[in-house]
C-alpha atoms as an extended CHARMM CRD file, in Angstrom:
* protein
*
       266  EXT
         1         1  MET       CA            -40.8110000000       51.3310000000       -0.7810000000  PROA      1               0.0000000000
         2         2  ALA       CA            -38.3410000000       49.4010000000        1.2870000000  PROA      2               0.0000000000
         3         3  GLU       CA            -39.6940000000       47.1340000000        3.9910000000  PROA      3               0.0000000000
         4         4  THR       CA            -39.9500000000       48.5950000000        7.4240000000  PROA      4               0.0000000000
         5         5  THR       CA            -40.9300000000       46.7970000000       10.5900000000  PROA      5               0.0000000000
         6         6  SER       CA            -41.8570000000       48.2280000000       13.9320000000  PROA      6               0.0000000000
         7         7  SER       CA            -43.3750000000       46.9610000000       17.1420000000  PROA      7               0.0000000000
         8         8  VAL       CA            -46.4350000000       49.1340000000       17.5300000000  PROA      8               0.0000000000
         9         9  GLU       CA            -47.1210000000       47.4400000000       20.8750000000  PROA      9               0.0000000000
        10        10  PRO       CA            -46.3630000000       43.9800000000       22.2670000000  PROA      10              0.0000000000
        11        11  GLY       CA            -48.9570000000       41.9080000000       20.5340000000  PROA      11              0.0000000000
        12        12  LEU       CA            -49.2990000000       44.1220000000       17.4430000000  PROA      12              0.0000000000
        13        13  ARG       CA            -46.6960000000       44.3970000000       14.6910000000  PROA      13              0.0000000000
        14        14  LEU       CA            -46.6520000000       46.5140000000       11.5720000000  PROA      14              0.0000000000
        15        15  SER       CA            -44.6400000000       46.0290000000        8.3980000000  PROA      15              0.0000000000
        16        16  VAL       CA            -44.7490000000       47.8020000000        5.0310000000  PROA      16              0.0000000000
        17        17  THR       CA            -43.2390000000       46.6110000000        1.7660000000  PROA      17              0.0000000000
        18        18  GLN       CA            -43.9000000000       47.7770000000       -1.8150000000  PROA      18              0.0000000000
        19        19  GLY       CA            -46.9930000000       49.6660000000       -0.8450000000  PROA      19              0.0000000000
        20        20  VAL       CA            -48.5670000000       46.7850000000        1.0890000000  PROA      20              0.0000000000
        21        21  ALA       CA            -48.9030000000       47.1520000000        4.8570000000  PROA      21              0.0000000000
        22        22  THR       CA            -49.3510000000       44.1230000000        7.0900000000  PROA      22              0.0000000000
        23        23  LEU       CA            -50.8550000000       44.4450000000       10.5560000000  PROA      23              0.0000000000
        24        24  LEU       CA            -50.0420000000       41.3170000000       12.5360000000  PROA      24              0.0000000000
        25        25  LEU       CA            -51.9430000000       40.4090000000       15.6920000000  PROA      25              0.0000000000
        26        26  ALA       CA            -49.0690000000       38.7260000000       17.4890000000  PROA      26              0.0000000000
        27        27  ARG       CA            -50.1420000000       37.0820000000       20.7390000000  PROA      27              0.0000000000
        28        28  PRO       CA            -50.1770000000       33.4440000000       19.5760000000  PROA      28              0.0000000000
        29        29  SER       CA            -50.0680000000       32.1180000000       23.1550000000  PROA      29              0.0000000000
        30        30  LYS       CA            -53.4660000000       33.8280000000       23.6860000000  PROA      30              0.0000000000
        31        31  MET       CA            -54.8170000000       33.0120000000       20.2210000000  PROA      31              0.0000000000
        32        32  ASN       CA            -54.0820000000       36.6690000000       19.3580000000  PROA      32              0.0000000000
        33        33  ALA       CA            -56.6970000000       38.0110000000       21.7850000000  PROA      33              0.0000000000
        34        34  ILE       CA            -56.7470000000       41.7960000000       21.7110000000  PROA      34              0.0000000000
        35        35  SER       CA            -55.8220000000       43.7270000000       24.8360000000  PROA      35              0.0000000000
        36        36  GLN       CA            -57.1570000000       47.2080000000       25.5820000000  PROA      36              0.0000000000
        37        37  THR       CA            -53.7510000000       48.6380000000       24.6860000000  PROA      37              0.0000000000
        38        38  MET       CA            -53.8260000000       46.7820000000       21.3580000000  PROA      38              0.0000000000
        39        39  TRP       CA            -57.1680000000       48.3430000000       20.4630000000  PROA      39              0.0000000000
        40        40  LYS       CA            -55.6080000000       51.7630000000       21.0190000000  PROA      40              0.0000000000
        41        41  GLU       CA            -52.4800000000       50.9350000000       19.0450000000  PROA      41              0.0000000000
        42        42  LEU       CA            -54.5120000000       49.4340000000       16.2090000000  PROA      42              0.0000000000
        43        43  ILE       CA            -56.2630000000       52.7810000000       15.8130000000  PROA      43              0.0000000000
        44        44  ALA       CA            -52.9190000000       54.5940000000       15.8410000000  PROA      44              0.0000000000
        45        45  ALA       CA            -51.4600000000       52.1870000000       13.2900000000  PROA      45              0.0000000000
        46        46  ILE       CA            -54.3310000000       52.6790000000       10.8590000000  PROA      46              0.0000000000
        47        47  GLU       CA            -54.0550000000       56.4530000000       11.2530000000  PROA      47              0.0000000000
        48        48  SER       CA            -50.3230000000       56.3220000000       10.4990000000  PROA      48              0.0000000000
        49        49  LEU       CA            -50.9160000000       54.2050000000        7.3860000000  PROA      49              0.0000000000
        50        50  GLU       CA            -53.7250000000       56.4890000000        6.2990000000  PROA      50              0.0000000000
        51        51  ALA       CA            -51.2780000000       59.3920000000        6.3110000000  PROA      51              0.0000000000
        52        52  ASN       CA            -48.6020000000       57.4720000000        4.3340000000  PROA      52              0.0000000000
        53        53  LYS       CA            -49.3290000000       58.1360000000        0.6600000000  PROA      53              0.0000000000
        54        54  SER       CA            -46.9990000000       55.3210000000       -0.4300000000  PROA      54              0.0000000000
        55        55  VAL       CA            -49.2240000000       52.7000000000        1.2210000000  PROA      55              0.0000000000
        56        56  ARG       CA            -51.8550000000       51.2780000000       -1.1280000000  PROA      56              0.0000000000
        57        57  VAL       CA            -53.4660000000       48.3720000000        0.8040000000  PROA      57              0.0000000000
        58        58  ILE       CA            -53.5660000000       46.7970000000        4.2820000000  PROA      58              0.0000000000
        59        59  ILE       CA            -53.4830000000       43.0990000000        5.1460000000  PROA      59              0.0000000000
        60        60  LEU       CA            -54.7180000000       42.1350000000        8.6150000000  PROA      60              0.0000000000
        61        61  ARG       CA            -53.7880000000       38.6910000000        9.9260000000  PROA      61              0.0000000000
        62        62  GLY       CA            -52.8960000000       36.7420000000       13.0350000000  PROA      62              0.0000000000
        63        63  ASP       CA            -49.6360000000       35.2310000000       14.1290000000  PROA      63              0.0000000000
        64        64  GLY       CA            -49.4630000000       31.4490000000       14.2100000000  PROA      64              0.0000000000
        65        65  ASP       CA            -52.4550000000       29.1800000000       13.6990000000  PROA      65              0.0000000000
        66        66  ASN       CA            -55.2340000000       31.6390000000       14.5760000000  PROA      66              0.0000000000
        67        67  PHE       CA            -56.5680000000       34.9560000000       13.3770000000  PROA      67              0.0000000000
        68        68  CYS       CA            -57.9990000000       36.3460000000       16.6110000000  PROA      68              0.0000000000
        69        69  ALA       CA            -59.9360000000       34.9640000000       19.5910000000  PROA      69              0.0000000000
        70        70  GLY       CA            -61.5180000000       38.3830000000       20.1580000000  PROA      70              0.0000000000
        71        71  ALA       CA            -61.0740000000       40.8430000000       23.0020000000  PROA      71              0.0000000000
        72        72  ASP       CA            -58.9350000000       39.6480000000       25.9270000000  PROA      72              0.0000000000
        73        73  ILE       CA            -61.6470000000       38.5360000000       28.3600000000  PROA      73              0.0000000000
        74        74  SER       CA            -59.1080000000       38.2500000000       31.2020000000  PROA      74              0.0000000000
        75        75  GLU       CA            -59.1210000000       42.0760000000       31.2990000000  PROA      75              0.0000000000
        76        76  PHE       CA            -62.8920000000       42.4720000000       31.4920000000  PROA      76              0.0000000000
        77        77  ASP       CA            -63.2000000000       42.6110000000       35.2910000000  PROA      77              0.0000000000
        78        78  THR       CA            -61.0710000000       45.7660000000       35.1570000000  PROA      78              0.0000000000
        79        79  VAL       CA            -61.6720000000       47.3950000000       31.7880000000  PROA      79              0.0000000000
        80        80  ARG       CA            -65.2970000000       46.3170000000       31.2440000000  PROA      80              0.0000000000
        81        81  GLY       CA            -66.4450000000       45.7550000000       34.8250000000  PROA      81              0.0000000000
        82        82  ASN       CA            -69.4410000000       48.0900000000       34.9570000000  PROA      82              0.0000000000
        83        83  ALA       CA            -71.6070000000       50.2740000000       32.7180000000  PROA      83              0.0000000000
        84        84  GLU       CA            -69.1840000000       53.2190000000       32.7960000000  PROA      84              0.0000000000
        85        85  THR       CA            -66.0450000000       51.2770000000       31.9820000000  PROA      85              0.0000000000
        86        86  ALA       CA            -67.9870000000       49.1510000000       29.4950000000  PROA      86              0.0000000000
        87        87  ARG       CA            -69.1040000000       52.2620000000       27.5840000000  PROA      87              0.0000000000
        88        88  ALA       CA            -65.5180000000       53.5020000000       27.4360000000  PROA      88              0.0000000000
        89        89  TYR       CA            -64.2810000000       50.1360000000       26.2830000000  PROA      89              0.0000000000
        90        90  GLU       CA            -67.0200000000       49.7960000000       23.6590000000  PROA      90              0.0000000000
        91        91  ASN       CA            -66.2060000000       53.2510000000       22.4040000000  PROA      91              0.0000000000
        92        92  LEU       CA            -62.6010000000       52.0880000000       21.9720000000  PROA      92              0.0000000000
        93        93  ASN       CA            -63.8220000000       49.0130000000       20.0840000000  PROA      93              0.0000000000
        94        94  ALA       CA            -66.0420000000       51.1230000000       17.8990000000  PROA      94              0.0000000000
        95        95  ARG       CA            -63.1860000000       53.4840000000       17.0680000000  PROA      95              0.0000000000
        96        96  ALA       CA            -60.9640000000       50.5560000000       16.0580000000  PROA      96              0.0000000000
        97        97  PHE       CA            -63.6420000000       49.0520000000       13.8300000000  PROA      97              0.0000000000
        98        98  ALA       CA            -64.3300000000       52.5020000000       12.3570000000  PROA      98              0.0000000000
        99        99  ALA       CA            -60.6280000000       53.0810000000       11.6490000000  PROA      99              0.0000000000
       100       100  ILE       CA            -60.5810000000       49.9720000000        9.4860000000  PROA      100             0.0000000000
       101       101  ARG       CA            -64.0080000000       50.5570000000        7.9710000000  PROA      101             0.0000000000
       102       102  ASN       CA            -63.4050000000       54.2080000000        7.0570000000  PROA      102             0.0000000000
       103       103  THR       CA            -59.7760000000       54.2190000000        5.9730000000  PROA      103             0.0000000000
       104       104  ARG       CA            -59.2220000000       55.2920000000        2.3790000000  PROA      104             0.0000000000
       105       105  LEU       CA            -57.0890000000       52.1440000000        2.0020000000  PROA      105             0.0000000000
       106       106  PRO       CA            -58.5700000000       48.8580000000        0.8880000000  PROA      106             0.0000000000
       107       107  THR       CA            -58.2680000000       46.2320000000        3.6360000000  PROA      107             0.0000000000
       108       108  LEU       CA            -57.9370000000       42.4520000000        3.4490000000  PROA      108             0.0000000000
       109       109  ALA       CA            -58.2890000000       40.0110000000        6.3560000000  PROA      109             0.0000000000
       110       110  ALA       CA            -56.3460000000       36.7450000000        5.9750000000  PROA      110             0.0000000000
       111       111  ILE       CA            -57.9990000000       34.3490000000        8.4170000000  PROA      111             0.0000000000
       112       112  SER       CA            -56.9530000000       30.9960000000        9.8250000000  PROA      112             0.0000000000
       113       113  GLY       CA            -58.0930000000       29.1650000000       12.9310000000  PROA      113             0.0000000000
       114       114  VAL       CA            -60.4160000000       31.0440000000       15.2710000000  PROA      114             0.0000000000
       115       115  CYS       CA            -62.0740000000       34.3250000000       14.2720000000  PROA      115             0.0000000000
       116       116  PHE       CA            -64.2650000000       35.0810000000       17.2890000000  PROA      116             0.0000000000
       117       117  GLY       CA            -65.9640000000       38.0930000000       18.8350000000  PROA      117             0.0000000000
       118       118  GLY       CA            -63.8900000000       41.2270000000       18.3810000000  PROA      118             0.0000000000
       119       119  GLY       CA            -61.7330000000       39.3360000000       15.8780000000  PROA      119             0.0000000000
       120       120  PHE       CA            -64.8590000000       38.6620000000       13.8450000000  PROA      120             0.0000000000
       121       121  GLY       CA            -65.6730000000       42.3510000000       14.1510000000  PROA      121             0.0000000000
       122       122  LEU       CA            -62.2450000000       43.3360000000       12.8120000000  PROA      122             0.0000000000
       123       123  ALA       CA            -62.6190000000       40.9630000000        9.8650000000  PROA      123             0.0000000000
       124       124  ALA       CA            -66.1460000000       42.2500000000        9.1800000000  PROA      124             0.0000000000
       125       125  ALA       CA            -64.8290000000       45.8340000000        9.0670000000  PROA      125             0.0000000000
       126       126  CYS       CA            -62.3370000000       44.8680000000        6.3620000000  PROA      126             0.0000000000
       127       127  ASP       CA            -63.2360000000       45.1520000000        2.6920000000  PROA      127             0.0000000000
       128       128  LEU       CA            -62.2190000000       41.5830000000        1.7380000000  PROA      128             0.0000000000
       129       129  ARG       CA            -61.7490000000       38.3540000000        3.6490000000  PROA      129             0.0000000000
       130       130  ILE       CA            -60.0900000000       35.0740000000        2.6920000000  PROA      130             0.0000000000
       131       131  SER       CA            -59.6040000000       32.0760000000        4.9570000000  PROA      131             0.0000000000
       132       132  THR       CA            -58.1520000000       28.6190000000        5.3470000000  PROA      132             0.0000000000
       133       133  PRO       CA            -60.4510000000       25.5600000000        5.4530000000  PROA      133             0.0000000000
       134       134  ASP       CA            -59.9680000000       25.1510000000        9.2150000000  PROA      134             0.0000000000
       135       135  ALA       CA            -61.1900000000       28.6720000000       10.0850000000  PROA      135             0.0000000000
       136       136  LEU       CA            -63.9910000000       28.9470000000       12.6280000000  PROA      136             0.0000000000
       137       137  PHE       CA            -66.2460000000       31.9680000000       13.1140000000  PROA      137             0.0000000000
       138       138  SER       CA            -68.3150000000       33.0050000000       16.1280000000  PROA      138             0.0000000000
       139       139  VAL       CA            -69.9130000000       36.0710000000       17.7070000000  PROA      139             0.0000000000
       140       140  PRO       CA            -70.4270000000       34.8930000000       21.3210000000  PROA      140             0.0000000000
       141       141  ALA       CA            -72.1170000000       38.0080000000       22.7410000000  PROA      141             0.0000000000
       142       142  ALA       CA            -75.0450000000       36.0200000000       24.1430000000  PROA      142             0.0000000000
       143       143  ARG       CA            -72.6690000000       33.6380000000       25.9480000000  PROA      143             0.0000000000
       144       144  LEU       CA            -70.9420000000       36.5620000000       27.6690000000  PROA      144             0.0000000000
       145       145  GLY       CA            -73.9840000000       38.6690000000       28.4360000000  PROA      145             0.0000000000
       146       146  LEU       CA            -72.8250000000       41.7750000000       26.5750000000  PROA      146             0.0000000000
       147       147  ALA       CA            -73.7510000000       43.8240000000       23.5180000000  PROA      147             0.0000000000
       148       148  TYR       CA            -71.8230000000       44.7390000000       20.4050000000  PROA      148             0.0000000000
       149       149  PRO       CA            -71.4930000000       48.3340000000       19.1570000000  PROA      149             0.0000000000
       150       150  VAL       CA            -74.2210000000       49.2340000000       16.6580000000  PROA      150             0.0000000000
       151       151  GLU       CA            -71.8460000000       50.1130000000       13.8100000000  PROA      151             0.0000000000
       152       152  ALA       CA            -69.8760000000       46.9060000000       14.3690000000  PROA      152             0.0000000000
       153       153  MET       CA            -73.1650000000       45.0090000000       14.1080000000  PROA      153             0.0000000000
       154       154  GLY       CA            -73.7660000000       46.8810000000       10.8810000000  PROA      154             0.0000000000
       155       155  ASP       CA            -70.5320000000       45.4730000000        9.5180000000  PROA      155             0.0000000000
       156       156  ILE       CA            -71.6640000000       41.9360000000       10.3810000000  PROA      156             0.0000000000
       157       157  VAL       CA            -75.0370000000       42.4580000000        8.6920000000  PROA      157             0.0000000000
       158       158  ALA       CA            -73.3650000000       43.9730000000        5.6050000000  PROA      158             0.0000000000
       159       159  THR       CA            -70.8690000000       41.1340000000        5.2410000000  PROA      159             0.0000000000
       160       160  ALA       CA            -72.7420000000       38.0400000000        6.4520000000  PROA      160             0.0000000000
       161       161  GLY       CA            -76.3590000000       39.0580000000        5.9730000000  PROA      161             0.0000000000
       162       162  ALA       CA            -79.0650000000       39.8720000000        8.4840000000  PROA      162             0.0000000000
       163       163  GLN       CA            -80.2160000000       36.3120000000        9.0120000000  PROA      163             0.0000000000
       164       164  MET       CA            -76.6880000000       34.9980000000        9.6750000000  PROA      164             0.0000000000
       165       165  ALA       CA            -76.0300000000       37.9680000000       11.9330000000  PROA      165             0.0000000000
       166       166  ARG       CA            -79.0840000000       36.9970000000       13.9700000000  PROA      166             0.0000000000
       167       167  TYR       CA            -78.0730000000       33.3580000000       14.0470000000  PROA      167             0.0000000000
       168       168  LEU       CA            -74.5090000000       34.0980000000       15.1810000000  PROA      168             0.0000000000
       169       169  THR       CA            -75.4630000000       36.6270000000       17.8460000000  PROA      169             0.0000000000
       170       170  PHE       CA            -78.5900000000       34.8590000000       19.1390000000  PROA      170             0.0000000000
       171       171  THR       CA            -76.9870000000       31.4080000000       19.4330000000  PROA      171             0.0000000000
       172       172  GLY       CA            -73.2720000000       32.1040000000       19.8800000000  PROA      172             0.0000000000
       173       173  ALA       CA            -72.7390000000       29.1780000000       17.5190000000  PROA      173             0.0000000000
       174       174  ARG       CA            -69.5950000000       28.5430000000       15.5160000000  PROA      174             0.0000000000
       175       175  ILE       CA            -69.6740000000       28.2240000000       11.7630000000  PROA      175             0.0000000000
       176       176  ASP       CA            -66.9460000000       26.7960000000        9.5570000000  PROA      176             0.0000000000
       177       177  ALA       CA            -65.2540000000       28.3810000000        6.5470000000  PROA      177             0.0000000000
       178       178  ALA       CA            -67.5580000000       26.6830000000        4.0550000000  PROA      178             0.0000000000
       179       179  ARG       CA            -70.6710000000       28.1290000000        5.7060000000  PROA      179             0.0000000000
       180       180  ALA       CA            -68.9780000000       31.5380000000        6.0630000000  PROA      180             0.0000000000
       181       181  ARG       CA            -68.3520000000       31.5230000000        2.3340000000  PROA      181             0.0000000000
       182       182  GLU       CA            -71.9230000000       30.4300000000        1.5820000000  PROA      182             0.0000000000
       183       183  CYS       CA            -73.2930000000       33.5170000000        3.3400000000  PROA      183             0.0000000000
       184       184  GLY       CA            -70.7930000000       35.7830000000        1.5750000000  PROA      184             0.0000000000
       185       185  PHE       CA            -68.5930000000       36.5900000000        4.5600000000  PROA      185             0.0000000000
       186       186  ILE       CA            -65.5970000000       34.8780000000        2.9930000000  PROA      186             0.0000000000
       187       187  LEU       CA            -64.4360000000       35.5970000000       -0.5540000000  PROA      187             0.0000000000
       188       188  GLU       CA            -62.1250000000       32.5980000000       -0.9880000000  PROA      188             0.0000000000
       189       189  ILE       CA            -61.0850000000       29.4950000000        0.9500000000  PROA      189             0.0000000000
       190       190  VAL       CA            -57.4470000000       28.6430000000        0.2680000000  PROA      190             0.0000000000
       191       191  PRO       CA            -55.0810000000       25.9670000000        1.5610000000  PROA      191             0.0000000000
       192       192  THR       CA            -53.3820000000       26.8600000000        4.8230000000  PROA      192             0.0000000000
       193       193  ASP       CA            -49.9090000000       26.8940000000        3.3100000000  PROA      193             0.0000000000
       194       194  VAL       CA            -50.8630000000       29.4380000000        0.6480000000  PROA      194             0.0000000000
       195       195  LEU       CA            -52.9520000000       31.8350000000        2.7800000000  PROA      195             0.0000000000
       196       196  ILE       CA            -50.2380000000       34.4630000000        3.1390000000  PROA      196             0.0000000000
       197       197  ARG       CA            -49.1430000000       34.1350000000       -0.4830000000  PROA      197             0.0000000000
       198       198  ARG       CA            -52.7100000000       34.4760000000       -1.7480000000  PROA      198             0.0000000000
       199       199  ALA       CA            -53.3150000000       37.5110000000        0.4620000000  PROA      199             0.0000000000
       200       200  SER       CA            -50.1160000000       39.0430000000       -0.8940000000  PROA      200             0.0000000000
       201       201  GLU       CA            -51.1710000000       38.3410000000       -4.4760000000  PROA      201             0.0000000000
       202       202  ILE       CA            -54.5460000000       40.0550000000       -4.0170000000  PROA      202             0.0000000000
       203       203  ALA       CA            -52.8990000000       42.9630000000       -2.2100000000  PROA      203             0.0000000000
       204       204  ALA       CA            -50.2670000000       43.3640000000       -4.9290000000  PROA      204             0.0000000000
       205       205  THR       CA            -52.9620000000       43.4800000000       -7.6130000000  PROA      205             0.0000000000
       206       206  ILE       CA            -54.8530000000       46.1490000000       -5.6940000000  PROA      206             0.0000000000
       207       207  ALA       CA            -51.6430000000       48.0990000000       -5.0810000000  PROA      207             0.0000000000
       208       208  SER       CA            -50.9200000000       48.1850000000       -8.8100000000  PROA      208             0.0000000000
       209       209  ASN       CA            -54.2340000000       49.8940000000       -9.6000000000  PROA      209             0.0000000000
       210       210  ALA       CA            -55.2070000000       53.5740000000       -9.3220000000  PROA      210             0.0000000000
       211       211  PRO       CA            -55.5810000000       54.4660000000       -5.6210000000  PROA      211             0.0000000000
       212       212  LEU       CA            -58.0860000000       57.2650000000       -6.1820000000  PROA      212             0.0000000000
       213       213  SER       CA            -60.2620000000       55.0450000000       -8.3160000000  PROA      213             0.0000000000
       214       214  ILE       CA            -60.2400000000       52.3880000000       -5.5820000000  PROA      214             0.0000000000
       215       215  SER       CA            -61.1200000000       55.0250000000       -2.9910000000  PROA      215             0.0000000000
       216       216  ALA       CA            -64.0010000000       56.1230000000       -5.1880000000  PROA      216             0.0000000000
       217       217  SER       CA            -65.2820000000       52.5430000000       -5.5230000000  PROA      217             0.0000000000
       218       218  LYS       CA            -64.9540000000       52.0140000000       -1.7610000000  PROA      218             0.0000000000
       219       219  ALA       CA            -66.8980000000       55.2050000000       -1.0850000000  PROA      219             0.0000000000
       220       220  SER       CA            -69.5900000000       54.3010000000       -3.6270000000  PROA      220             0.0000000000
       221       221  ILE       CA            -70.0690000000       50.8410000000       -2.1160000000  PROA      221             0.0000000000
       222       222  THR       CA            -70.3670000000       52.3920000000        1.3440000000  PROA      222             0.0000000000
       223       223  ALA       CA            -72.9730000000       54.8270000000        0.0230000000  PROA      223             0.0000000000
       224       224  ALA       CA            -74.9100000000       52.0830000000       -1.7060000000  PROA      224             0.0000000000
       225       225  LEU       CA            -75.0910000000       50.1210000000        1.5520000000  PROA      225             0.0000000000
       226       226  SER       CA            -75.8720000000       53.0490000000        3.8770000000  PROA      226             0.0000000000
       227       227  CYS       CA            -78.0160000000       55.2190000000        1.5790000000  PROA      227             0.0000000000
       228       228  ARG       CA            -76.9950000000       58.1820000000        3.7700000000  PROA      228             0.0000000000
       229       229  PRO       CA            -76.9320000000       61.4930000000        1.8860000000  PROA      229             0.0000000000
       230       230  GLU       CA            -73.5260000000       62.4010000000        3.3160000000  PROA      230             0.0000000000
       231       231  ASP       CA            -72.0510000000       59.0930000000        2.0760000000  PROA      231             0.0000000000
       232       232  VAL       CA            -73.5920000000       59.6030000000       -1.3810000000  PROA      232             0.0000000000
       233       233  GLN       CA            -72.1340000000       63.1490000000       -1.5380000000  PROA      233             0.0000000000
       234       234  ARG       CA            -68.6980000000       61.9400000000       -0.4460000000  PROA      234             0.0000000000
       235       235  ALA       CA            -68.7240000000       59.1950000000       -3.0830000000  PROA      235             0.0000000000
       236       236  GLN       CA            -69.7380000000       61.7160000000       -5.7560000000  PROA      236             0.0000000000
       237       237  THR       CA            -66.9540000000       64.0870000000       -4.7100000000  PROA      237             0.0000000000
       238       238  ILE       CA            -64.2690000000       61.3960000000       -4.8300000000  PROA      238             0.0000000000
       239       239  GLY       CA            -65.6380000000       60.0990000000       -8.0980000000  PROA      239             0.0000000000
       240       240  ASP       CA            -65.4690000000       63.5500000000       -9.6450000000  PROA      240             0.0000000000
       241       241  MET       CA            -61.8630000000       63.8560000000       -8.4860000000  PROA      241             0.0000000000
       242       242  THR       CA            -60.8300000000       60.8020000000      -10.5200000000  PROA      242             0.0000000000
       243       243  PHE       CA            -61.6220000000       62.5920000000      -13.7870000000  PROA      243             0.0000000000
       244       244  GLU       CA            -59.2760000000       65.4280000000      -12.8900000000  PROA      244             0.0000000000
       245       245  SER       CA            -56.4590000000       63.1210000000      -11.7340000000  PROA      245             0.0000000000
       246       246  THR       CA            -53.1130000000       62.4420000000      -13.3570000000  PROA      246             0.0000000000
       247       247  ASP       CA            -53.8470000000       58.7310000000      -12.9000000000  PROA      247             0.0000000000
       248       248  TYR       CA            -56.8850000000       59.0130000000      -15.1950000000  PROA      248             0.0000000000
       249       249  ALA       CA            -54.6540000000       60.6390000000      -17.8290000000  PROA      249             0.0000000000
       250       250  GLU       CA            -52.0680000000       57.9110000000      -17.3060000000  PROA      250             0.0000000000
       251       251  GLY       CA            -54.6730000000       55.1610000000      -17.6400000000  PROA      251             0.0000000000
       252       252  ARG       CA            -55.8330000000       56.5250000000      -20.9920000000  PROA      252             0.0000000000
       253       253  ARG       CA            -52.2630000000       57.0260000000      -22.1540000000  PROA      253             0.0000000000
       254       254  ALA       CA            -51.2630000000       53.4700000000      -21.1800000000  PROA      254             0.0000000000
       255       255  PHE       CA            -54.2980000000       52.0900000000      -23.0030000000  PROA      255             0.0000000000
       256       256  ARG       CA            -53.3390000000       53.9470000000      -26.1950000000  PROA      256             0.0000000000
       257       257  GLU       CA            -49.7280000000       52.7810000000      -25.8760000000  PROA      257             0.0000000000
       258       258  SER       CA            -50.6880000000       49.1550000000      -25.0590000000  PROA      258             0.0000000000
       259       259  ARG       CA            -48.6660000000       49.0450000000      -21.8690000000  PROA      259             0.0000000000
       260       260  PRO       CA            -49.3870000000       48.5750000000      -18.1640000000  PROA      260             0.0000000000
       261       261  PRO       CA            -50.2950000000       51.8790000000      -16.4590000000  PROA      261             0.0000000000
       262       262  ARG       CA            -48.0050000000       53.4060000000      -13.8130000000  PROA      262             0.0000000000
       263       263  PHE       CA            -50.2450000000       55.0150000000      -11.2710000000  PROA      263             0.0000000000
       264       264  GLY       CA            -48.8520000000       57.6110000000       -8.8720000000  PROA      264             0.0000000000
       265       265  GLY       CA            -51.9080000000       58.0600000000       -6.7140000000  PROA      265             0.0000000000
       266       266  SER       CA            -52.8610000000       61.6180000000       -7.6930000000  PROA      266             0.0000000000
């Protein structure tokens, strides 16, 4: 599809081209720290992309030299000032992480510079993560005296491992890209000047494959990690749907004809 660009909210920009959506955290003067409004608009953006059948994959990245410094702490006295407002704010956080985690669309975080706090949570909720060598990662909950939502912590455990999750949250320490890759949080470390190109290459490859098959794989991986009966059932249902799909017929036909398949997403 043709490229479209819209300002979802000052600080968050959305563009779509050839089935690849890019969500840009665009507050470079604040290291792309996420305001309360941005959390809300991020949820709305994911929901709009979820409903757009022409979109095949989402890239999440930051504007400028950094991915995301986390939630905008300058707002906390107002939006996270006591237990009541904190619960509402954390619910908003949890909804944003869940929107990324649960979307049918595969998600890729392209990370440079700082990836702290809520930014780390956003990256952890994505399916894939690549970074530049200068990227730094931190979950500074203990330095702020607050707690992270349980499901967001689940993302950190699933992507970085339980021991690294403990280390990051207990110490508030920063780790570099090399260590983040060692623990499995990062898939690839790429030169800074090729980060966007590499993210686009991975996204284009995903976008060329059968969407329902990818959704089935995503659901199966979720079920394997959670072991929840409802997740297992959902994965089985989506998996069964692939065998009735036109894309499955197209994949077999393309194989017989020795040509690249042309998947329509149904």
